[in-house]
Each structure stands twice: as C-alpha cells, then as structure tokens.
LONUVEX-733570 format. One record per atom (N, C-alpha, C, O): y, z, x; residue in one letter. Coordinates in steps of 0.001 Angstrom, whole numbers, plus 524288, in hexadecimal, padded with zeros to 5 digits. Each point is the difference from the previous one (the first is absolute). Layout:
BEGIN
YZXa...
end
This chain:
BEGIN
AA955F978D2FCCCm801927FB937FBB2m7FED9802AA7FAB0m7FBEC8026F7FF44m8075F7FD127FD87e7FFC8802137F9EDe7FD217FBD47FC67e801807FB717FFB7e7FAAE806537FDD7r7FD587FC347FCF3r80264801407FA02r8001B804577FDEEr801A57F7177FFFEr802378004D7FAC1r7FB8E7FE577FBE1r7FCAB7FC9680094r80415806727FB79r7FC267FEAC7FC31r803077FF437FA06r80396802BE7FE5Ar7FA2A7F93A7FF3Bs802D17FEF27FB9Bs7FCBF801C87FA70s7FC5A7FD6B7FE3Cs80580807147FF8Ff7FC358022C7FC9Ef7FFD07FBB17FB2Ff7FBC37FEAD7FE26f808FC7FF4980003p7FF4B7FC4E7FB98p7FBEF7FBC8800D9p7FD2D7FE637FC76p802AA7FFA580932d7FC547FC017FFFFd7FA19802807FFFBd7FC667FD7F7FE07d802F080686803C9v7FA67803247FFB2v7FF04800E67FB4Fv7FB877FEFD7FE8Ev807EC802FD7FDE9l7FEE7801457FA70l7FE877FA2E7FD15l7FBDA7FF3D7FDB0l807E57FD47802D5a7FE9C7FB417FD51a7FAE07FD5C801B2a7FCFB7FDCA7FCFBa8026E802AE807F2g7FAF47FDB5801C0g7FB5B802F27FDBDg7FC4C7FD927FE20g803D5807E280206g7FC27803327FD6Cg7FEB77FE6D7FA65g7FB7F7FFD67FE53g808997FF107FEFCv8003A7FE697FA30v7FC8F7FACA7FFC9v7FC3F7FF677FD0Ev805847FD2280652f7FCF67FAA97FFBFf7F9A48011F8018Af7FC607FDE17FDA9f803138053E80600v7FAE88010E801A7v7FCCA802397FB1Fv7FBA67FE287FF1Bv8065B8059F7FDDAl7FD5B802AB7FBBDl7FFA37FBA67FBCCl7FBAC7FF9D7FDEFl808037FD1C80078i7FF2B7FC5C7FC8Ei7FBEF7FBA9800E0i7FCC17FE7A7FCCBi803ED7FFF9807A4g7FC187FBDE80229g7FA64803418003Ag7FC2A7FDB57FE3Ag803498068280374g7FAA58027380009g7FE61800FC7FA07g7FB527FFB47FEEDg807AB801417FDD1a7FEC4800AA7FA08a7FDA57FB5F7FECFa7FBAF7FFEA7FDE3a806FB7FBB880362f7FDC57F9E67FE0Af7FAC07FF1280299f7FC507FDF97FDACf80385803AC8077Ev7FA8F7FEEB802BEv7FBE8803627FD7Cv7FB9A7FE207FF79v805558068E7FEF4v7FBF4803F17FDF7v7FEB67FD827FA73v7FB887FEE07FEA3v808E0800687FE5Cg7FF1A7FDCF7FA44g7FC5E7FAC480072g7FC227FF947FD2Cg805457FC7180683s7FD697FB5A8001Fs7F9608003D80139s7FCCF7FCAA7FEA6s8023F807AA803F4l7FA928005780194l7FC72800F27FBF3l7FB567FF6E80107l806448023A7F988s7FCB5800957FBE5s7FF657FA7A7FD86s7FD217FFB77FC28s805057FC4A8056Ey7FE767FAFD7FE8By7FD507FC2D80378y800408007B804C7y7FD717FC1B7F934e7FD257FC4680395e803D27FD8E803BEe8042B7FE8E7FE15e7FB19800C5806CBl803AF7FD738039Fl7FF197FB6B800AFl803FE7FD5980060l7F7267FFE080010g7FFA17FA95800D1g7FFE17FE82805A0g7FECE802FE80392g8029D7F7DB7FCF0t800D67FDA980588t8055F7FDF07FF78t80294800287FBF1t7FF137FDAE808F9p804C97FCBF7FFC9p7FF927FB027FD65p803E67FDBA7FE5Ap7F84B800C680148l7FF3D7FA817FC96l7FEE18014C7FA22l8011A7FCA57FCBCl7FD1480758801F1r7FED4801AC7FA97r80205805CF7FFA4r7FD34803D6800C5r807A57FC4B7FE0Dm8024F8050F7FF99m7FE1E8028E7FACEm7FF847FDA27FBD8m7FF63808118050Cg7FF0E8023B7FBB8g80536802EA7FD6Ag804327FF7B8024Ag7FB89803797F91Cp804C2802AF7FEADp8020A803AF80378p804C1800BC7FFECp7F80380224803A4g8024D80387803DBg801FB7FDD6804E8g802A2802CF802E2g7FC567F8757FE55y801BA7FDFB804B5y806407FFA28009By8020580221803D0y800F27FB547F8AAf805CF8007A8005Af8020B8053680014f80380800C980333f7FB06803187F9DDp802AA80436800CBp7FEB18036E80500p803318034E8016Fp7F7727FBD6801A4l7FF3E801F480428l803247FD788042Dl801F8802D980356l7FEC77F7C97FCE1l803817FD5F803B6l8052E8029C7FFDCl8020E801E3803EAl7FFEB7FE297F798v806448013B7FF5Dv8003F805F180101v803FA8019D8022Cv7F8B48016F7FCACg80056805858019Bg7FF0D800BE80605g802288037C80284g7FAC47F94B7FF60g7FF4C800748064Ag805017FE7D80243g8025F802E780303g7FF557F87E7FB91i8056C7FE43802CFi8041F804207FEE2i802E08016580398i7FD93800807F800l803F8804387FEA8l7FF9D8051A8037Al803AD8025880208l7F7AC7FEB87FE2Da7FEB08049D803A7a8014B7FE8F8059Aa8028280314802B7a7FBDA7F8497FF23a801357FEAD805CAa805BC800108005Ea801EA8028E8039Aa801C47FA7C7F883l805AB7FFE1800DAl801DA805AC7FFAFl803D4800DD802C6l7FA508034E7FA6Dg800F4804DF7FFBDg7FF5C802B6805D8g8036C8029E80224g7F7DE7FC4C7FFD1l7FF468029C804D8l803CA7FD908046Bl801D0802C080381l7FF377F7FA7FC0Ca8048D7FE2480415a804CD802C97FF41a802C680137803BDa7FE6C7FFEE7F74Fi80555802747FE4Ei7FFD580559802A0i8038F8016B802E8i7F821801A77FC01v80009805758023Av800507FF80805F9v802EE8032780225v7FAA47F98B800C5l7FF6A7FFA680498l805D67FE8480263l801D380213803EFl800577FA9F7F97Ek805D97FE7E80163k803A3804BB7FF57k803C080077802FAk7FB61802D17F985g8030B803FD7FE32g7FF368048580410g803DD802A88010Fg7F6A07FEA2801B9l7FED98036080365l802727FE148054Dl8029D80309802A8l7FC837F7EC7FED6v801A57FE9D804A0v805C77FE8E8017Cv8025C801B8803D2v7FF797FAEE7F89Ea8052B7FD7A800C5a8037F8013B7FBADa8024C7FC907FD8Aa7FE358092580157g802E2800907FAC3g805738009F801A9g80159800248049Dg80203800437F71De805E280057800ADe801B2804647FD24e7FDC4801347FBEBe8063080177805E9v80282803D77FD44v8035D7FE9D7FB93v8041E7FDBC80106v7FAAD803597F9F1l802D37FF627FBAFl8026D8046C7FDBCl7FDEC804578000Dl807277FA957FD9Ct80271803F07FCCFt8000A7FE6F7FAD2t801337FB6A7FF2Ft7FDBD807677FD18f800B27FF837FAD9f804B7802217FD67f8014F8048E800D0f8016C7F8467FBF9g804BB802037FD82g7FE758034C7FBB8g7FB50800FD7FF92g807E5800E27FD2Fs7FF1F802667FAB7s7FDAE7FD0B7FCA2s800C97FB417FFF2s7FB91807707FC4Bi7FCD37FCE17FC58i804F27FECE7FB5Fi8031A803597FE7Ei7FCC57F79E7FFE5p803207FF2D7FB7Ep7FDB6801827FAA7p7FDC57FCF27FD09p80304807CE8022Dw7FCB9802077FB41w8029F7FD6B7FAADw7FD6C7FFB67FBF4w807707FE9A80459r801AB7FD2F7FAC2r7FCCC7FB027FF88r7FE007FF187FBB9r8014E7FDA48081Da7FD027FB4A80016a7FAAE800B97FDDFa7FE207FD357FC8Fa7FF288074D80604v7FA5B801557FED8v7FFE5801837FA5Cv7FC6E7FE4F7FD42v80734804C4800C0a7FF39801147FAC0a801BF7FBE07FBE0a7FE248000D7FB91a805617FC79805F7a801607FC027FC47a7FC157FC027FFC8a7FEE87FDF87FBC8a7FEAD8009B808C4i7FB4C7FBC37FFB7i7FBAA802817FDA6i7FD557FD6A7FCF2i80164807C580417t7FB5E802967FCF4t800EF7FFD17FA55t7FC637FE797FD39t807D6802D6800C3l801A9800A97FB36l7FF6C7F9E67FD25l7FD957FF307FBECl804A87FD9B80699a7FFBD7FAA87FDE0a7FB017FDB27FF53a7FF357FD087FC4Ea7FD038042D80740v7FA597FE8A7FF73v7FDF78028D7FB70v7FE337FDA57FC37v802268077B80442l7FDA9802A87FB8Al801D27FE7C7F9E9l7FD1F7FFB27FC29l808407FF7E80417f801CC7FE037FAECf7FDF07FB0F7FE79f7FE8F7FF677FB74f8011A7FCBF80803f7FD517FB177FE45f7FAE08004E7FEBFf7FE477FD297FC86f7FE758066A8062Dg7FA98800AD7FE61g7FF05802137FA9Fg7FCBB7FE037FD16g806678065E80187f7FF0C802D37FB66f802947FCB77FB0Cf7FE24800557FB94f805E67FCC980589t802D87FD657FB74t7FF9E7FAC87FF0Et802747FE6C7FC2Ct7FA697FD9580706v800087FAC47FF9Fv7FD577FE317FADBv801887FC0E7FDB7v7FA94806D280093r7FCA17FEAE7FB03r8035D8018B7FBA1r7FFD77FD0B7FC37r8034D8071F80378r8030A801FD7FC7Br805727FD8C7FF24r8018A7FE607FBBEr800F18018A8084El805F27FE107FF7Dl7FF617F9687FFD9l802CA7FD847FCF9l7F9AD7FFFA80635g7FF4A7FAF580104g801B87FE8580542g8025780330802BDg7FC967F7E97FEEDf800BF7FEF680539f805997FF2B8018Ff801828018180450f801B27FC207F84Fv805697FEAF80172v8034A804CF80029v803118004A803B2v7FCD68034D7F924p802D18053B80090p7FE058035F803EEp802F5802DA8027Fp7F8877FD0A7FE30t7FDA98035F8045At801427FE44804CEt800CD8034A8036At7FF997F76C7FDBEs8007A7FDF2804B1s805DB800B18014Ds8014D801298047Bs8023D7FE277F7B2a80592800D7800D5a8017B805DD8017Da80369801028033Ca7F9CF802A07FA33v801688055280170v7FD9D8019880542v80215803A48025Av7FA207FA307FF84t7FCCA800C080435t803C47FE7D8046Bt801548032C8035Ct8004F7F7F07FC83a803CD7FD878035Ca804EE80365800D4a802278007580446a7FF50801AF7F7AAl80528802DD7FF61l7FECC8057380374l8032D801F680307l7F7F57FFED7FBF9l7FE8380508802A1l7FF037FECA805BCl8007D8038F80333l7FE697F88C7FE0At7FEFD7FF0F80574t805367FEEC802BFt800C2800D7804ACt802387FD857F87Et805F57FF7380300t802B4805AE800B9t803C88007B802EEt7FA37803937FA68l801FD8053280131l7FE1A8020B805E3l801BB803F48021El7FA8E7F8BC7FFF9a7FE5D80230804F8a804247FFBE803E0a7FFDF8037680356a8042D7F8D27FCF9s803EB7FEDF802F4s804DB803057FD80s801197FF8B7FB58s801AA8038880810s80536802207FE1Ds804D77FBB580060s80463800EB7FE40s7FA517FADD803FDr804037FBA2800FBr7FF6A7FC447FB7Br803B47FCF77FF97r7F915802987FD6Bv7FF857FC057FB03v8042C8016E7FBDBv7FFD7804437FDC9v803A37F86480144r8038E7FFF17FB23r7FD1E7FE8C7FAFBr7FC1E7FD2A80013r805F4804EA7FB71l7FDF87FF547FB67l7FFBB7F9677FE9Al7FC087FE577FDDAl807717FEC48032Fl7FFD97FAFB7FF17l7FB527FCFD802FBl7FD0D7FCDC7FDDDl802C88048680709t7FBC97FDE78030Ct7FAFA801F67FE44t7FC337FD1380051t80343807F17FDB8a7FB16801127FE6Ba7FE637FD5D7FB16a7FB767FEBB7FF0Ca8086A800887FDF7l7FEEB7FCFB7FA9Fl7FE4B7FA4380150l7FC5F7FDEE7FD9Dl806787FF758066Ba7FE5E7FB8F80102a7FA217FEF3801E9a7FCF37FC9A7FE80a8025C8076E8055Dv7FAC08005180224v7FC16800CA7FB9Cv7FC017FD587FFB5v8053B8065C7FCE5a7FB9F800FA7FB6Ea7FF297FB367FCFAa7FB9B7FE4F7FF06a808B67FF807FF7Ca7FFE97FA177FD09a7FBE57FC368021Ea7FC367FE307FDA9a805A6800D48084Bg7FD727FC09802A4g7FA21801A780054g7FC8D7FCD77FEE6g802648080D80299l7FA80801238011Fl7FCE38001D7FAB0l7FB4F7FEF580027l806D9802287FB8Et7FDE1800027FB22t7FE8C7FA747FE3Ct7FBE37FEFF7FDB9t807E87FD6080387l7FF327FAA07FDFAl7FC347FDF480423l7FC797FD687FE03l803458030480700a7FC667FDA38034Ca7FADC802D97FF30a7FC2A7FD2B800A2a802E8807787FE30s7FAAD802737FF55s7FDD07FE627FB48s7FB3E7FF987FF71s808A87FF3B7FC53t7FE337FE0C7FAEFt7FDB17FA6F8007Bt7FBE27FEBD7FDDCt806E37FE36804EDl7FE487FA1680030l7FB2C7FFF8803D5l7FC917FCCA7FEFEl802D88061A804DFi7FB06800A18033Ei7FB248019E7FD21i7FBF87FD617FFD5i804CF807607FDD4f7FB558024D7FDCAf7FE7D7FF1C7FB10f7FB5F800007FEB4f808B07FF207FDF5v7FEEE7FECC7FAECv7FFD57FAAB7FF1Bv7FCA27FE697FCF5v8063E7FE9880507v8003A7FA4B7FED5v7FC997FD008033Fv7FCBE7FD357FDD5v8038D802F8807CAa7FCC67FD9B80380a7FAF0801E07FFFDa7FC757FCCB7FF76a802618087780119l7FAE080251800F1l7FD38800E47FA4Bl7FB46800BB7FF84l808227FF1C7FC87q7FDB3800547FAEEq7FD33805B57FF57q7FBD0800677FDACq806918038780458l7FE16804C77FEB0l80150801C77FA80l8046C7FF587FE38l7F7A2802FA7FEFAr801098015F7FA91r8020E8051E7FFC9r7FD65803B57FE64r8082D7FCBE80382i8036B8042B7FF89i8039D7FF907FB9Ei803067FC4D8008Fi7FD8D806127FBA7p8049A7FF967FBCCp8051D80097802A4p800F38038680322p8024B7F8E37FB77l8053E8001B8021Fl8032B8048B7FE0Fl803118022980302l7FC627FF657F833l801918047D7FD35l7FBC0802B77FD45l7FD2E7FDBD7FCD4l80243807EE80499g7FB6A802F17FE50g801758025E7FAD4g804447FF7B7FDD8g7F7B9803298006Cp8000E802437FA8Fp8043C804197FF82p801C5801277FBAFp7FFE98011B808CBw804638039D7FF0Dw805367FD7A7FEB6w80392802AC7FE36w7FCF27F850802A5l804887FD537FE97l7FFA97FC827FB7Cl803CF7FD567FEC6l7F7C98027D7FE99e7FF667FCEC7FBA0e8035E802B47FB15e8009F804BF7FF87e8013A7F7AE7FD44f803098027D7FBA1f7FD527FF657FAD5f801FE801D47FC06f
end
C-alpha cells in the first residue's frame, strides 16, 4: 500500500507550530496568573498552545492522509501587480492623499487580470475609492488627507 504525503499540509502545519511556539516562548517572560486571575502572559500562552496543537494536527494529517496535488504555473503578472499596488499605496498615501492613491492602487490591482477591460477597471477603481473613503475617512475618522501636499496648488 502506497502512503501519500501532502507536502503543503506538512509545511503549513510546521509554520503554525513555529508561530504558536514563538507565542508560547514569548508569553513565558510575562506573569501567567491563574484561569480566574489571568496575567498578561496567560492569553498569548493559551493562543500559542492552541495554534501549535492545530499545527501538529495538520502535520499529522499531511503525513497520514495526504493527497497528491499538482500546482499550475505561478501567475507572475498578478503577483507583480498586487505587490506594486501595495508598495505604491504605502509610499504615496501621505504625499498624494487618500483619494488619488486609492484610485491608482485600485487601477493597479486590476492589472493582475488580463481579462479586465478599461471601463470595468475604471468602474472598480471609482467604487473602491468611494467605499474606502466613506469607510476609513468618514466613518472611522482616520486623519488621512484626502489630497496630499503633492497635489496642492
């Protein structure tokens, strides 16, 4: 009988174990307390332990009942477009302002797909810019200028 192993499951479970273990180790430098009087290290210890246990379960599942997966080609266009959009937003939001930066970022993310037409991309950018402005600037009252110093006349 052939045993199948799922490398992605083993890898993902290992990452969970590492992150959970880091939380457990980090929480040990704080006072733990008791379940009725929790100290500052109690909750990170609990969450780290649960995350590590889930990671172990995923590793075991990957070793015992894995499935053969085939991966397709990596969509480099999408990876590059999304990375460029995130970097653009981070570097220009304070200089251009929230509205123009959001609009350009939304347009850059539409470049990830080769099937999106210009009119659709513009509609998506306008809708996302309006929604994000209403959510972050109006509702949450973040102090981000709508137009930055680069666009002031």
